[in-house]
C-alpha positions, -999 to +999 in steps of 0.1 A: +130+029+106+101+003+096+082+009+066+042+014+077+018-001+054-008+023+039-045+026+047-053+010+013-027-018+017-041-023+055-075-026+035-066-050+011-051-073+034-080-074+056-106-080+026-082-110+011-077-122+053-108-118+067-099-147+091-066-127+100-075-093+110-064-091+145-040-062+153-008-086+157-021-104+125-019-075+107+014-063+124+028-098+117+020-096+083+038-061+077+066-072+101+058-042+124+075-046+158+086-024+187+072+014+189+060+007+151+030-010+166+018+028+179+018+039+142-001+010+132-027+016+163-028+049+153-041+042+112-066+015+128-082+034+151-083+066+118-095+039+094-123+027+124-131+064+128-138+066+088-157+037+088-136+017+067-131-006+089-153-021+122-138-036+155-156-060+175-136-084+197-101-075+187-105-081+150-111-054+123-130-060+089-148-044+061-180-026+073-193-038+042-184-080+041-191-110+066-166-123+086-155-161+072-174-181+109-203-158+119-239-158+141-266-163+113-304-164+119-328-184+094-354-168+075-386-184+062-381-212+028-387-192-006-409-200-025-384-228-043-379-240-004-344-227-002-335-214+027-314-178+034-297-166+066-298-132+079-263-118+094-266-108+133-240-089+130-243-066+102-235-035+106-246-011+075-285-011+066-306-038+071-317-034+033-282-036+023-277-067+041-261-096+016-280-128+010-267-156+020-280-194+012-279-219+031-262-252+018-269-285+037-249-308+041-259-350+051-267-351+089-278-311+090-304-303+116-334-290+098-337-251+106-370-230+111-375-199+109-358-180+139-332-208+145-297-194+151-268-210+138-229-207+137-221-214+101-188-208+077-194-179+051-178-186+015-184-158-007-203-165-039-200-140-075-239-143-081-271-122-089-294-137-064-274-141-032-239-133-023-227-158+007-229-194+010-232-206+047-223-244+060-235-255+096-208-255+130-235-260+148-274-248+158-272-225+188-306-232+204-341-226+195-360-195+186-352-161+204-383-145+223-399-120+199-418-088+209-437-066+188-443-030+206-435+010+208-399+024+205-392+045+239-363+067+230-339+076+255-295+080+263-288+046+267-312+037+238-345+030+249-371+007+260-396-009+243-435-010+255-453-044+242-486-040+222-496-073+236-525-068+265-509-093+285-473-079+287-463-072+323-427-055+315-405-034+288-377-042+273-347-023+276-330-014+240-290-006+240-278+020+219-265+000+196-296-024+191-321+007+180-317+003+145-320+038+142-361+039+153-376+069+162-393+075+197-428+062+192-424+039+163-437+006+158-410-019+160-403-057+166-374-071+182-363-102+198-344-108+224-307-106+232-286-121+256-297-142+284-327-139+310-316-123+342-333-104+369-347-067+358-357-061+323-353-083+293-329-069+269-336-068+229-323-055+195-349-040+173-348-060+138-370-046+120-388-004+120-423-009+112-439+030+110-463+049+131-486+025+151-510+052+148-513+053+110-541+049+087-549+014+089-524+006+111-546-013+130-546-047+111-509-045+102-498-047+139-519-081+139-503-094+107-464-085+117-477-099+154-491-132+147-469-138+116-494-136+085-475-144+055-488-106+036-469-104+007-468-131-023-433-144-036-425-128-069-431-168-086-459-171-070-474-139-087-459-150-120-477-182-117-512-164-111-508-134-137-498-168-161-529-184-156-554-186-183-592-191-183-604-226-184-617-245-217-647-268-220-626-299-226-640-324-208-666-306-184-699-301-183-719-272-194-742-253-169-742-221-184-781-222-190-786-229-152-794-198-137-769-197-109-766-167-089-744-155-060-756-149-030-731-125-007-723-096+018-724-063+002-688-061+004-676-092-004-644-097-017-654-129-036-679-154-048-672-189-046-701-205-042-732-202-067-766-218-060-801-226-079-835-244-068-861-257-086-893-280-080-882-319-085-904-328-115-905-367-105-930-384-098-916-405-072-911-374-052-939-358-047-935-321-031-890-322-034-868-302-044-834-299-067-807-275-053-776-270-074-746-255-055-714-248-077-685-240-062-653-219-078-628-247-095-593-233-080-578-267-085-578-262-120-554-227-118-535-238-083-516-271-090-502-296-064-464-290-060-471-255-075-454-222-057-488-215-059-503-242-040-471-247-016-480-207-008-519-214-004-507-245+019-485-219+040-511-193+046-541-220+052-570-196+044-578-160+040-575-134+069-599-108+072-603-075+090-624-044+088-599-026+067-582-054+043-583-092+032-548-111+033-560-136+009-546-170+000-542-166-032-535-136-054-561-112-068-560-119-103-569-152-089-594-148-063-605-115-074-610-124-109-605-161-124-617-181-101-648-158-087-681-165-100-686-129-116-717-127-130-722-130-170-691-145-176-679-181-182-662-200-151-653-231-144-667-252-112-674-287-097-705-285-088-734-307-066-766-314-081-789-323-041-821-343-048-845-334-015-877-347-005-903-328+006-893-331+041-858-318+034-837-350+037-815-358+009-820-385-014-791-385-040-765-363-051-745-363-082-710-342-085-695-327-118-672-309-130-686-281-155-684-246-166-715-223-154-719-183-162-736-169-135-772-151-139-769-125-112-745-117-083-766-105-059-766-090-019-784-109+010-802-079+016-819-073-018-825-111-020-847-106+013-865-075+006-879-095-029-887-123-006-903-099+018-923-082-009-900-055-018-882-060-050-855-034-067-865-031-104-834-056-112-847-083-083-882-084-095-875-108-127-859-130-109-883-141-081-905-167-099-875-187-118-848-179-090-860-163-056-892-181-048-875-217-057-849-214-036-871-202-003-888-230-015-863-258-012-849-238+019-882-242+041-879-282+035-846-282+045-851-263+078-874-293+087-847-320+079-827-298+098-849-295+132-856-330+133-814-331+131-811-305+157-778-292+153-763-263+178-784-238+181-768-209+190-779-172+189-748-148+191-749-113+173-726-107+155-713-070+152-695-049+126-668-021+126-671+009+107-645+024+088-643+054+071-614+058+042-587+070+071-590+042+090-611+056+118-640+039+133-675+053+123-696+031+139-699-001+160-732-020+148-753-053+146-749-075+115-782-080+100-797-118+101-818-130+072-830-157+065-810-153+033-781-158+051-795-193+068-805-203+030-777-205+020-760-217+052-780-244+049-772-251+010-735-256+018-738-279+047-756-297+026-730-296-004-704-301+022-721-336+037-724-349+002-686-344-007-678-361+029-703-389+017-693-394-018-654-390-015-660-420+015-680-439-009-651-436-037-625-447-007-602-416-014-583-399+014-597-365+024-597-339+052-629-342+075-641-313+095-643-324+132-659-313+159-659-331+189-680-335+216-675-310+253-652-324+278-668-334+310-650-310+332-664-283+306-702-299+306-698-297+346-688-260+344-715-255+319-740-275+342-728-252+370-738-220+355-771-229+340-780-240+376-772-215+396-795-192+364-825-215+375-817-238+345-814-275+343-789-299+320-794-335+328-767-356+339-761-393+332-770-394+296-749-394+261-750-356+256-767-345+226-767-310+204-807-315+209-802-313+250-780-282+248-805-266+228-830-274+253-810-254+278-810-222+252-849-229+247-850-223+287-830-190+288-842-177+257-861-142+261-849-145+302-823-118+312-799-153+312-805-154+272-768-136+262-750-155+291-766-193+281-755-188+246-720-176+256-711-200+285-726-227+262-702-219+231-670-217+255-678-250+267-676-262+231-643-279+219-625-263+187-631-278+154-602-288+133-593-308+102-580-345+100-575-371+075-596-393+103-636-387+106-646-381+139-678-369+133-691-334+138-709-328+171-724-292+168-735-298+135-751-330+146-734-346+113-715-379+111-697-367+078-685-336+072-659-321+050-653-281+037-662-282-003-676-248-009-651-221-004-616-234-019-610-195-028-600-187+008-597-223+027-566-248+017-590-274+031-615-270+002-592-274-019-576-307-010-612-320-010-618-306-047-587-323-056-601-356-039-632-355-059-610-346-093-591-376-085-617-402-076-639-395-108-614-390-128-618-358-140-582-345-150-542-345-140-551-322-113-567-346-088-549-350-054-513-359-056-495-387-041-474-360-024-506-343-010-522-382+002-484-385+020-486-353+043-529-352+052-517-351+086-494-323+084-517-306+060-543-305+083-523-294+118-505-269+095-539-253+084-560-260+115-534-235+132-531-212+106-572-209+114-567-204+149-537-178+141-567-158+114-589-161+144-569-145+166-555-122+144-590-105+138-599-112+171-570-085+186-578-064+155-616-062+165-604-053+201-580-022+193-605-009+167-628-011+193-607+004+223-598+036+196-636+037+194-644+041+229-609+062+238-630+094+235-650+082+259-631+072+286-652+082+319-683+074+307-709+047+319-716+020+303-740-015+307-729-050+303-726-082+320-700-100+335-683-126+307-655-139+324-642-143+360-603-148+373-587-143+403-573-110+394-604-094+382-637-098+361-642-092+321-671-076+313-687-077+275-704-040+268-737-041+257-737-010+231-701-022+215-696-057+223-661-051+236-649-068+260-632-048+288-616-060+322-622-049+356-595-051+382-598-071+414-587-039+432-615-020+414-647-046+427-644-037+464-618-032+491-621-065+507-609-100+500-622-122+475-621-157+472-618-174+440-643-203+428-628-221+397-655-244+397-683-216+399-667-191+379-674-171+407-658-140+430-672-142+465-662-115+490-649-124+526-669-096+548-699-089+524-704-122+511-709-099+478-710-128+451-701-124+413-706-144+383-706-145+348-737-135+335-745-103+359-754-073+346-733-045+359-730-004+351-692+002+350-671+032+344-649+032+319-614+042+333-591+040+305-586+025+265-554+018+251-560+011+215-527+001+204-530-028+229-571-032+224-571-034+263-601-015+285-601-009+319-636-003+338-642+003+373-675-014+390-706+010+396-736-013+404-745-051+399-778-061+388-789-026+391-783-025+430-751-002+442-724-022+457-725-031+492-702-016+515-673-031+531-675-029+571-634-018+566-642+008+540-637+041+545-664+074+540-666+071+502-663+031+500-630+029+493-603+015+519-592+033+546-556+022+557-550+025+597-529+057+605-492+050+608-495+062+647-522+036+652-508+008+635-477+017+654-495+013+687-512-019+678-480-035+669-465-024+702-496-038+720-494-071+703-455-067+715-461-066+751-486-094+755-464-115+735-437-103+758-457-115+792-465-148+777-431-153+772-421-145+807 
């Protein structure tokens, strides 16, 4: 009789020989033959039932170890630039998965986040990671990912995507649910090839209750891949930062610079001061100081802080939170220009003539102390004759000179004719629990315009200074609209009774004349929206292509380095150009400018999309209690499948599906952006006033579905094929059959 190995002996063999763990390998190792194989099979099944081993493809292994050759997914690089891999076939809890370091060899392709690889593993006894992986081959492109609500069933479940444009659920097998609960928000990735029917997915992360407090912005953060956790090394660098010394800096602490920000501002990165110019050669002129937080002192090229800031590109702002570009110890403290404390800064002294034209500028690196942290509202009230006890003493020395310099600057602005769009901005007010309390228009004061104008002057000066110094930088570029977009704008303008002349070099002044024609008419908002949509998107680039919207030849971002990486690059370029220290633009920065420009331009678009999606979800949640109510609005977009409507009350965007427009065929004209009814001749276009009924509001996706009730104050025309209630009335089956038989008889007669 053969000796059958014990369970302990079998487990030891599997652990020591992970590459020889098939049943036949185990039998061979213990010299088990004939009928004794039945006993071995029984023992292996018992070990499997006990969870001591797992069986996959006829092999057995310890569930807490990985096979020597396995499938892995690449994670984003860590703070040191190392790439770790996630095992795709890990059977335990996700948080218990071993860390696997990718060890590339010469000639290996670069791995991006989500890339799948087949690799050979070597177990190591280290605290930081447990395996080293060497590439066998890369298996293809990143898998398709989906974020959605998990609906559990007996076979596993389904994922209902949260994207408004998604038209299919995803199937999840019983072994791929990651123990997600019904109704939980999950992230999943495609598993298996695309075939007919619903796509299949495996859940890779559970994100909790989608309707939990303030979960809306978390959905957008995860959906758009916005980094929201700082690596330990980045936090450690930020925590170790010390206040900047005075050495080599100019002392600006006696200059009464003030910050003017929204009441809910999370950081203060710019301060201003203005005074009359005492130079007799500049009668009626002004001196304007703009001081900006010196972030470059704390975020050095090549540091962990620098790598993380570059990856993030910018801060992302949501109604309930901000995802900052820099850790709070910097963005909210050491870099922020708080009242009454010394802070390092880069400043520019701007000299304006009486007409607001910039005569000269001078940049310096200094230490400042903010005289006051003010809000737009209190500054405007003080200027309007209603000062508070806090602002009253500031009027003669600070507030009045700021407005005097702004009045002069507006004269130069009027001659320059930047694009003058008037689009009201809405503010979503939340409770502490994350519930939408109200949606209101943001107040717009001259105090806002004052700061904007001074920031533009400082940004222009930075671009001109670095061009003079022949230093590389990132310009803020905004190119003129394409001919196709201009033609579309011209079509809408002419349909509204306005003109936009052809055959001339387009300037912003031409567009401003169009907007002036529409001002005060029922087409005012339409022309502003359509003009905005005709514009190209601004971006960053090492070459200067000008800024069409601002009507400027050179423009760079200098004034917000706490929340924009582009501004930090400009600061470093100024530091290097003036030899102000060793923390200027490095050779590596210069070499990577093209790549950095694309990276932060993409990050900016990512943040804008995430912010817009979050607002849509909050608005849908706010309106979900008012399903069935009627609203007024304007058509803001026309597509073959329906109409987009911007609601007057909240600014929310909803869709009227084509089936809800009327029971007739609609011809879509993409040139004029209109739908025209085949029976009634009803024409629907951008800007028309509508009354709609809210038929569906889905907070998880942000989708609003509307039903069209009236157009330009009149009821919809009735189609000749409509029934008594104005709905499409299909033929009865009997009548349809009789008609078909009649047609058939006619065909038969003709054939004879």
